[in-house]
N, C-alpha and C positions, 0 to 999 in steps of 0.2 A: 714818476717812472714810466707810466704808460705813454705820456706825451713824448718823452725822450725816445722810447722805443718806436713810436709812430714816426717821429722825425727821422730816425735812422733808417726805417723801412723805405722812406721816401727818397733819401739822398744816397743810399748805398749804390744805386745803379748809375750814379753820375760819375763816380771814379773808382772806389775800392772794388766794387763788383760790376763794373761797366761790362755790359754783355759783349761788346766788340773787343775792346782793348785789354780786358782782364780775363773774361771767360772765353773769349774767342769763339763765339757762337753766331750762327746766321750770316756767315761771310758770303755765301753765294749771291743772294739778292743785294747785299750790302755793296759788294764790288761791282755788280752788274749795273746798278742804277745810279751809282755815284758819279755821274758825268756832269751834273748840273745842280744848282741850288733848288730849282723847281722840283726835280725828281726827288731830291733829298727830303724836302718838306712834305711832298705827297706820300712817299713811302713811309716816312717817319710818323706822319699823322695816322695813316692806315694801321700801321703796326701797333702804335700806342693805343688806338681805339680797341683793337682786337685783344691786346694784352690786358687792358683794364677790364673790359666787358667779360672776357672768358675767365679771368681770375676771380671776379666777383661771383659769377654763376657757379663755377666749380667749387668755390668755397661754400656757397649756400647748399649745394647738393652733396658735398663730400661724404657726409655720414650715411647717405642713402644709396651710394653707389657701391655695388659689389666689387670687391678687390680684383677679382679675376677679369672683369670687363671694364676696368676704369679707363684704360688707355683708349679703347674705341669710343667710349662715351666722351672723353675729353676732346677727341678729334672731331666728333660731331658738334660739340659746343663751339669749338674754335671755327670749324667750317661754316657754321651758321652766321657768325659775326663777320667772317671774311666775305661771305656772300653779300651781306648788307653793305660792307665797305665798297666792294666791287660794283654793285648796282648803283650806289650813290655816285661813284666816280663816273660810271658810264652815263648817268643821267645829267649830272651837273658839271663835270670836269672831263669831257671827252678827250681833249688834247692831252691832258695829263695821264688819263687812263691808257691812251694809245702809247704814250712814251714809256710808261712802266710795263706795259704788255703783260706777259705771263707771270711776272713776278708778284703781282697783286694776288691772284689765286693761290700762288705758291706759299703765301703766308701761312696757309693751313699746316704745312709741314715745316715751318720755321722752327729751328731748334730752340730759339729763345722762348717762344710762346709755349710750346709743348713742355719745355724744361721747367718753366715757372709754374705751369699747371701741375706737373707731377711733383716737383721738389718743394713748392711753397703753398700754392692755393689749396691743394688737397689736404694740407696739414694745419692750416691756420685759419683764423677768423676772417670775416668779410672785410672789415676795415683794414687789417694788415695786408690782406690780399689786394685790396684796391690800391693802397699806397705802394705796395711792391710792384704791381703792374704799371702804375703811373711813373714811378721812379725809373724802372727799367726801360719804359717807353721813351721817356725824356732822354735817358742816357744813350739809347740807340739813335734817337733823332739827332742829338748833338754830335755824336760820333759821325753820323752820316753827313751832317752839314760840314763838319771839319774836313773830311776827305774830299767831299764834293767841291768845296771852296778851293782847295789846293789844286785839284785836277782841272776844274773849269778855268781857273785863272792862268795856270801854267800852260794848259792845252789850247786856250783860245786868246789869251791876253786880255780878257774882259770878264766881268761878272754881271749876270743878268738875273733879275727876279721878276717872274711873271711879265716878261716883255719889257721891263724897265731896266735900262743900263745903269748899273751902280758904279762900275769902274771900267774904264777903257783906256788901256795903255798901249801906245804904238810900239809894239815889240814883236819879234819873231816868235810865234808860239811854238812850244815843243809838243808836236802832235802826239808823241808817245803817251802823254799823260791822259789823253781821252781814249786810249786804246786799252785792251785788257792788261797788257804788260805794264802800263802806267799805273793801273789800279793796284797791281801786286807790289810794284815798287813803292808807291806812297804808303800802302798798308804796312809793308815791312818796316819802313822807316818810322812810322807812327808807333807800331808795336814796340820797336826798340826804344823809342823815346819814353813811352809809358813805363816800360820795364825798368829803365834807368831811373826814372823819378821814384818808382816804388822802392827800388833798392836803396837809393839815397835816403828815403824816408825811414826805412828800417835801420840803416846804419846810424842815423841820428838818434833813434830810440835806444839802440844798444849802447 
């Protein structure tokens, strides 16, 4: 039973409780940086690291944190790991850090991370919190990769990963897809698609 529960904690963030397409959280950085696969991988990795690390620490200290000041303490824990991620990027990935800009420090106030700390890590054991953070982080990263792939391909006619051209099709790119309006358009269509899939699944069960 425990193994089954642990497996569920890991995979729930991939689809059923996907933080983007089901819970619709953290859309500000999600839409802002989803212009390329490089940005998606960088932001996804940073957010996953912070999710996992903060979930584990908050789970470990949850019984010692006074209820009245739990949110400020959670924010301090999250901010500490965000600072680590930001300094690592500045030192070893300066180009990616520049591309992501202010959105790396803003992970501190990302609704997904604070939400998991408050709703899950503060109420569950360390292993479950670790798996929850990892699953939610992977779900966030895959969602970011999906929308980035669509926007980059339609907006530029090519796909590049860390300077290597994966696909290059001679086509007239639709520039709107790399603009903010394109982000909202693609996001709206993907939300509708996921909602349709969920509704079909429930209809089959009934």
